[in-house]
C-alpha positions as CSV (number, residue, x, y, z in Angstrom):
1,M,-45.8,87.8,239.9
2,S,-43.2,85.2,240.9
3,Y,-44.7,82.8,238.4
4,Y,-44.4,85.4,235.7
5,K,-40.8,86.0,236.4
6,K,-40.0,82.3,235.9
7,L,-41.4,82.4,232.4
8,S,-39.0,82.5,229.5
9,F,-39.0,85.6,227.3
10,T,-41.0,83.9,224.5
11,Q,-43.6,82.7,227.1
12,K,-43.9,86.2,228.4
13,I,-44.6,87.6,224.9
14,L,-47.1,84.8,224.1
15,T,-48.9,85.5,227.5
16,A,-49.0,89.2,226.7
17,M,-50.5,88.5,223.3
18,L,-53.1,86.1,224.6
19,F,-54.3,88.5,227.4
20,G,-54.2,91.4,225.1
21,A,-56.5,89.7,222.6
22,L,-58.9,88.6,225.4
23,F,-59.0,92.1,227.0
24,G,-59.4,93.7,223.6
25,I,-62.4,91.5,222.7
26,I,-64.0,92.2,226.1
27,L,-63.5,96.0,225.5
28,N,-65.0,95.7,222.1
29,N,-68.1,94.1,223.5
30,I,-68.6,96.4,226.5
31,G,-67.9,99.3,224.1
32,I,-71.4,99.0,222.8
33,Y,-72.7,100.0,226.3
34,N,-69.9,102.3,227.5
35,S,-68.0,103.6,224.6
36,S,-66.0,106.1,226.7
37,I,-64.1,103.3,228.4
38,N,-63.3,101.7,225.1
39,Q,-62.2,105.0,223.5
40,Y,-60.1,106.0,226.5
41,L,-58.2,102.6,226.6
42,S,-58.0,101.6,223.0
43,N,-57.5,105.0,221.4
44,G,-55.8,106.5,224.5
45,V,-53.6,104.4,226.8
46,F,-53.1,101.4,224.5
47,E,-52.5,103.5,221.4
48,V,-49.9,105.7,223.1
49,I,-48.0,102.8,224.7
50,G,-48.3,100.6,221.6
51,K,-47.0,103.4,219.3
52,L,-44.2,104.2,221.7
53,F,-43.0,100.6,221.5
54,V,-43.3,100.4,217.7
55,N,-41.6,103.7,217.3
56,S,-38.8,102.5,219.6
57,L,-38.2,99.6,217.3
58,K,-38.4,101.7,214.2
59,M,-35.9,104.1,215.8
60,L,-33.3,101.4,215.6
61,V,-34.1,100.1,212.1
62,V,-32.3,102.6,209.9
63,P,-29.0,102.7,211.9
64,L,-29.1,99.0,212.5
65,V,-29.7,98.0,208.9
66,F,-27.1,100.5,207.7
67,C,-24.5,99.3,210.1
68,S,-25.2,95.6,209.9
69,I,-25.1,95.6,206.1
70,T,-21.9,97.6,206.0
71,V,-20.2,95.4,208.6
72,G,-21.5,92.3,206.9
73,I,-20.0,93.2,203.6
74,T,-16.7,94.2,205.0
75,S,-16.5,91.0,207.0
76,L,-17.0,89.0,203.8
77,G,-13.8,90.4,202.4
78,N,-14.6,88.8,199.1
79,L,-16.8,90.9,196.8
80,S,-17.7,88.0,194.5
81,L,-19.0,86.2,197.7
82,M,-21.3,89.1,198.4
83,G,-22.7,88.9,194.8
84,R,-23.3,85.2,195.2
85,I,-25.1,85.6,198.5
86,G,-27.3,88.4,197.1
87,L,-28.2,86.4,193.9
88,K,-29.1,83.3,195.9
89,A,-31.3,85.3,198.3
90,I,-33.1,87.1,195.5
91,I,-33.8,83.9,193.6
92,L,-35.1,82.2,196.7
93,Y,-37.3,85.2,197.6
94,L,-38.8,85.3,194.1
95,L,-39.4,81.5,194.1
96,T,-41.2,81.5,197.5
97,T,-43.4,84.4,196.3
98,A,-44.3,82.6,193.1
99,F,-45.2,79.5,195.2
100,A,-47.2,81.6,197.6
101,I,-49.4,83.2,194.9
102,S,-49.9,79.9,193.1
103,L,-51.0,78.1,196.3
104,A,-53.3,81.0,197.1
105,L,-55.0,80.8,193.7
106,I,-55.4,77.0,193.9
107,C,-57.0,77.1,197.3
108,A,-59.2,80.1,196.5
109,I,-60.5,78.4,193.4
110,I,-61.3,75.3,195.4
111,I,-63.0,77.1,198.3
112,N,-64.5,80.0,196.3
113,P,-64.7,82.5,199.2
114,G,-66.9,85.0,197.2
115,Q,-69.8,82.6,196.7
116,G,-73.0,84.1,198.1
117,F,-71.4,87.4,199.1
118,E,-73.6,90.4,198.5
119,I,-72.0,93.7,197.5
120,D,-72.7,96.7,199.7
121,N,-73.0,99.7,197.3
122,A,-72.0,102.0,200.1
123,V,-68.4,100.8,200.3
124,Q,-65.9,102.9,198.3
125,F,-62.2,102.7,197.7
126,S,-59.8,105.3,196.3
127,A,-56.9,103.5,194.6
128,K,-53.5,105.0,194.9
129,E,-51.6,105.2,191.6
130,A,-49.0,102.4,191.3
131,P,-45.4,103.6,190.6
132,S,-44.1,103.1,187.1
133,L,-41.2,100.7,186.5
134,S,-38.9,103.5,185.5
135,S,-39.6,105.5,188.7
136,V,-39.0,102.4,190.8
137,L,-35.6,101.8,189.2
138,I,-34.6,105.5,189.5
139,S,-35.7,105.7,193.1
140,I,-33.4,102.7,194.1
141,V,-30.4,105.0,193.9
142,P,-30.5,107.8,196.6
143,S,-29.8,111.3,195.4
144,N,-29.3,112.1,199.1
145,P,-28.4,109.2,201.4
146,I,-29.0,111.2,204.5
147,L,-32.5,112.1,203.3
148,A,-33.1,108.4,202.5
149,M,-32.2,107.5,206.1
150,A,-34.5,110.3,207.5
151,E,-37.4,109.1,205.4
152,G,-36.7,105.4,206.0
153,E,-36.3,104.4,202.3
154,M,-35.0,100.9,202.8
155,L,-33.9,100.0,199.3
156,Q,-31.9,103.2,199.1
157,I,-30.3,102.7,202.5
158,I,-29.4,99.1,201.6
159,L,-27.8,100.1,198.3
160,F,-25.8,102.9,200.0
161,A,-24.7,100.5,202.7
162,I,-23.6,98.0,200.1
163,I,-21.6,100.6,198.1
164,L,-20.0,101.9,201.4
165,G,-19.1,98.3,202.4
166,I,-17.5,97.6,199.0
167,A,-15.6,100.9,199.2
168,I,-14.3,100.1,202.7
169,T,-13.1,96.7,201.5
170,I,-11.4,98.2,198.4
171,T,-9.7,100.9,200.5
172,G,-8.1,98.3,202.8
173,K,-5.9,99.3,205.8
174,N,-6.5,103.0,205.4
175,A,-10.2,102.5,206.2
176,E,-9.5,100.2,209.2
177,S,-10.4,102.8,211.8
178,F,-13.6,103.7,210.1
179,K,-14.5,100.0,209.9
180,K,-13.9,99.5,213.6
181,G,-16.1,102.5,214.3
182,I,-19.0,101.1,212.2
183,T,-18.5,97.7,213.9
184,S,-18.7,99.3,217.4
185,L,-21.8,101.3,216.4
186,N,-23.4,98.0,215.2
187,E,-22.7,96.4,218.6
188,I,-24.2,99.5,220.3
189,M,-27.4,99.2,218.2
190,M,-27.8,95.5,219.2
191,S,-27.4,96.5,222.9
192,M,-30.2,99.1,222.4
193,V,-32.3,96.3,221.0
194,Q,-31.8,94.4,224.2
195,I,-32.9,97.4,226.3
196,I,-36.1,97.9,224.3
197,M,-36.9,94.2,224.5
198,K,-37.3,94.6,228.3
199,F,-40.6,96.5,227.5
200,A,-41.7,94.1,224.8
201,P,-44.5,92.2,226.8
202,L,-46.2,95.5,227.7
203,G,-45.9,96.8,224.1
204,V,-47.3,93.6,222.7
205,F,-50.2,93.6,225.1
206,C,-51.2,97.1,224.2
207,L,-50.8,96.6,220.4
208,I,-52.9,93.4,220.5
209,A,-55.5,94.8,222.9
210,K,-56.0,97.9,220.7
211,T,-56.4,95.9,217.5
212,F,-59.1,93.6,219.0
213,A,-60.8,96.4,220.9
214,S,-61.2,98.5,217.7
215,Q,-61.7,95.7,215.2
216,G,-63.6,93.1,217.2
217,I,-64.7,89.6,216.1
218,D,-68.1,90.6,214.6
219,M,-66.5,92.3,211.6
220,I,-65.0,89.0,210.4
221,I,-68.4,87.3,210.1
222,P,-69.6,88.8,206.8
223,L,-66.2,88.0,205.3
224,A,-65.5,84.8,207.2
225,S,-65.0,82.7,204.1
226,Y,-62.4,85.2,202.7
227,F,-60.7,85.7,206.1
228,F,-60.3,82.0,206.8
229,T,-59.2,81.2,203.2
230,V,-56.4,83.7,203.5
231,S,-55.5,82.4,207.0
232,I,-55.5,78.7,205.8
233,V,-53.2,79.5,202.8
234,L,-50.8,81.5,205.0
235,L,-50.6,78.5,207.3
236,L,-50.2,76.0,204.5
237,H,-47.5,78.1,202.9
238,V,-45.4,78.0,206.1
239,L,-46.1,74.3,206.8
240,L,-45.7,73.1,203.2
241,T,-43.5,75.5,201.2
242,Y,-41.1,76.7,203.9
243,S,-40.9,73.2,205.4
244,A,-40.1,71.7,202.1
245,F,-37.3,74.2,201.4
246,L,-35.9,73.7,204.9
247,K,-36.1,69.9,204.7
248,F,-34.9,69.2,201.1
249,I,-32.7,72.2,200.4
250,G,-31.5,73.3,203.9
251,N,-31.5,69.7,205.3
252,V,-32.6,71.0,208.7
253,S,-35.6,70.3,210.9
254,P,-38.6,72.5,210.0
255,I,-40.2,71.8,213.4
256,L,-37.1,73.0,215.2
257,F,-36.9,76.1,212.9
258,L,-40.6,77.0,213.7
259,K,-40.0,76.6,217.4
260,K,-37.1,79.0,217.3
261,M,-39.1,81.5,215.3
262,R,-41.8,81.9,217.9
263,T,-40.7,85.2,219.4
264,A,-40.0,86.9,216.1
265,V,-43.3,85.7,214.7
266,V,-45.2,87.2,217.7
267,F,-43.4,90.5,217.2
268,A,-44.2,90.6,213.6
269,F,-47.9,89.8,214.3
270,S,-48.1,92.5,216.9
271,T,-46.4,95.3,214.9
272,A,-47.7,94.2,211.4
273,S,-44.4,95.7,210.1
274,S,-41.5,93.7,208.7
275,N,-39.3,96.7,208.9
276,A,-40.1,97.3,212.6
277,T,-39.4,93.7,213.3
278,I,-35.9,93.7,211.7
279,P,-34.0,94.1,215.0
280,V,-35.9,91.1,216.5
281,T,-35.5,89.0,213.2
282,L,-31.8,89.7,213.0
283,N,-31.3,88.7,216.6
284,T,-33.3,85.5,216.1
285,V,-31.6,84.5,212.8
286,E,-28.1,85.0,214.2
287,K,-28.4,83.9,217.8
288,R,-31.2,81.2,217.6
289,L,-30.9,79.9,214.1
290,G,-27.1,79.9,213.7
291,V,-27.0,82.0,210.6
292,D,-23.6,83.7,210.0
293,K,-23.8,87.5,210.8
294,S,-22.3,88.5,207.5
295,V,-25.1,86.7,205.7
296,A,-28.0,87.7,208.0
297,S,-27.1,91.3,207.9
298,F,-27.7,91.3,204.2
299,T,-30.5,88.9,203.7
300,V,-32.8,89.9,206.5
301,P,-33.1,93.7,205.6
302,L,-33.3,92.7,201.9
303,G,-36.1,90.2,202.7
304,A,-38.0,92.8,204.8
305,T,-38.0,95.1,201.8
306,I,-38.7,92.8,198.9
307,N,-40.1,89.5,200.3
308,M,-43.9,89.7,200.4
309,D,-45.1,86.1,200.4
310,G,-48.0,87.0,202.8
311,T,-49.1,89.9,200.7
312,A,-48.9,87.7,197.5
313,I,-51.2,85.2,199.2
314,M,-53.7,87.9,200.0
315,Q,-53.6,89.1,196.4
316,G,-54.3,85.6,195.0
317,V,-57.3,85.0,197.3
318,A,-58.6,88.6,196.9
319,T,-58.4,88.3,193.1
320,V,-60.5,85.2,193.1
321,F,-62.9,86.6,195.7
322,I,-63.4,89.9,193.9
323,A,-63.8,88.1,190.5
324,S,-66.5,85.8,192.1
325,V,-68.4,88.7,193.7
326,Y,-68.5,90.7,190.4
327,M,-69.2,87.5,188.5
328,V,-66.1,87.7,186.3
329,D,-64.7,84.5,184.9
330,L,-60.9,84.4,184.9
331,T,-59.0,82.4,182.3
332,I,-55.8,80.3,182.8
333,G,-54.0,83.3,181.1
334,D,-55.5,85.6,183.7
335,Y,-54.2,83.4,186.6
336,L,-50.7,83.2,185.0
337,T,-50.8,87.0,184.7
338,V,-51.7,87.3,188.4
339,I,-48.8,85.0,189.4
340,L,-46.3,87.0,187.2
341,T,-47.5,90.4,188.2
342,A,-47.6,89.7,192.0
343,T,-44.2,88.1,191.9
344,L,-42.5,91.0,190.1
345,A,-44.5,93.6,192.1
346,S,-43.1,92.2,195.3
347,I,-39.8,93.9,194.3
348,G,-41.2,96.7,192.2
349,T,-43.3,98.3,194.9
350,A,-41.0,97.8,197.8
351,G,-40.8,100.7,200.3
352,V,-44.0,102.3,199.0
353,P,-46.7,103.2,201.7
354,G,-49.8,101.0,201.6
355,V,-47.8,98.5,199.5
356,G,-50.3,95.6,199.9
357,L,-53.2,97.6,198.5
358,I,-51.1,99.2,195.8
359,M,-49.9,95.7,194.7
360,L,-53.5,94.4,194.8
361,T,-54.8,97.3,192.6
362,M,-52.0,96.6,190.1
363,V,-53.0,92.9,189.9
364,L,-56.7,93.7,189.6
365,T,-56.0,96.1,186.8
366,Q,-53.9,93.6,184.9
367,V,-56.8,91.1,184.8
368,G,-59.5,93.6,184.2
369,L,-61.2,93.5,187.6
370,P,-62.6,96.7,189.3
371,V,-60.3,98.1,191.8
372,E,-63.3,99.2,193.8
373,G,-63.4,95.6,194.9
374,V,-60.6,96.4,197.4
375,A,-63.2,98.2,199.5
376,L,-64.9,94.9,200.2
377,I,-62.0,93.5,202.1
378,I,-60.3,96.6,203.5
379,G,-62.2,96.4,206.7
380,I,-60.5,93.2,207.9
381,D,-57.2,93.8,206.3
382,R,-55.5,94.9,209.6
383,L,-55.9,91.5,211.2
384,L,-54.8,89.7,208.0
385,D,-51.9,92.1,207.7
386,M,-50.6,91.0,211.1
387,M,-50.7,87.4,209.9
388,R,-49.1,88.3,206.6
389,T,-46.2,90.0,208.3
390,A,-45.6,87.0,210.5
391,V,-45.3,84.8,207.4
392,N,-43.1,87.3,205.6
393,I,-40.4,87.4,208.4
394,T,-40.6,83.6,208.6
395,G,-39.7,83.5,204.9
396,D,-36.9,86.0,205.4
397,S,-35.4,83.8,208.1
398,M,-35.8,80.6,206.1
399,V,-34.0,82.1,203.1
400,S,-31.3,83.5,205.4
401,L,-30.7,80.0,206.9
402,I,-30.6,78.2,203.5
403,T,-28.3,80.9,202.0
404,S,-25.9,80.7,205.0
405,K,-25.9,76.9,204.8
406,S,-25.1,76.9,201.1
407,E,-22.1,79.1,201.9
408,K,-21.0,76.7,204.7
409,S,-21.3,79.5,207.2
410,F,-24.2,77.9,209.2
411,N,-23.6,77.1,212.8
412,K,-25.6,73.9,213.3
413,S,-24.8,73.6,217.0
414,I,-26.6,76.9,217.7
415,F,-29.5,75.8,215.6
416,E,-29.9,72.6,217.5
417,D,-29.4,74.1,220.9
418,P,-32.9,74.8,222.4
419,K,-31.5,77.4,224.8
420,A,-29.5,79.4,222.3
421,G,-30.4,83.0,222.1
422,L,-32.7,82.9,225.1
């Protein structure tokens, strides 16, 4: 126990994740002989504690995003600056998504993960209807902001917070007391994050243990080629695309950046939710990467809502995989359609439940592939979703850093300090 206390926070999280995975795999194996133990722990103790931890993080997301964006905009003071930051962030998010889907298609075509895979006629998938462009545009503006907060509609919350921040800035001195109140509430939210982080190792252990106890390793074997293709592309996207952006645009060390992202990445992997990881991502971006608070408070929630590089990678590999399984030859035009559809859909379907599968069905429909093919990969999607989320929040942080640096509001001393934010 004394050794455990000496570990840094990041080391405690990594230790919890490792032991959770090992314990979950053991449970999954003994579950064949004694399912009652597996059920009691994975669907009982681990599920309850894991959900309590995730719900604790989600509890903070809406007030934290609302307050941080409002405070961030009021602290900018210059409305044209806000527009410039927003435009840069959106362009970078779209660029990285386009690179992600392109890289996925290239690797999938080379590896051909669907080769030799046999279709199981028993698998079925009921596709949810993708929202129309008009409904997406209409839904961005909340008819009731309180209801939007209650239902966790992130795009609507972000828009309302932006308008409120602009209104406070325009009002000036008469809104000073309200501005101080929002700022105080934002600080309180960050203090609540610190309280919940005390229980993070236990929460991470239970989340990882439950996932591996219920999913196991055996389920990966039939889809090993698809699973490892997606995993390889996710890793390449971080090491190549993000590193290139950081090195040549941000002019910072990609290695140091990735080291500082460890804690946030583990949280994202554990929760498989970009939104639930927002409190941790914000804390990492501001206190470990040196991104200005006014920039981070806008780019991080926005990225958690519209930046889906990991999901785009899954779509690219899945499209080639399903086309191969159903023996459908895709043309260059089809591949370009996949790139365009997936890139635009990363914004178009933001905030919709089951967004990854909805986006995939949209892509498959555009190139004439059967949406039933989703059933072939849905079994291992949970593990891949955990990895996709880790990539997504890494992209959010990278864009936040580059945007802050371009606005000359980047604190290099914090970024280069190995102990900053610990």
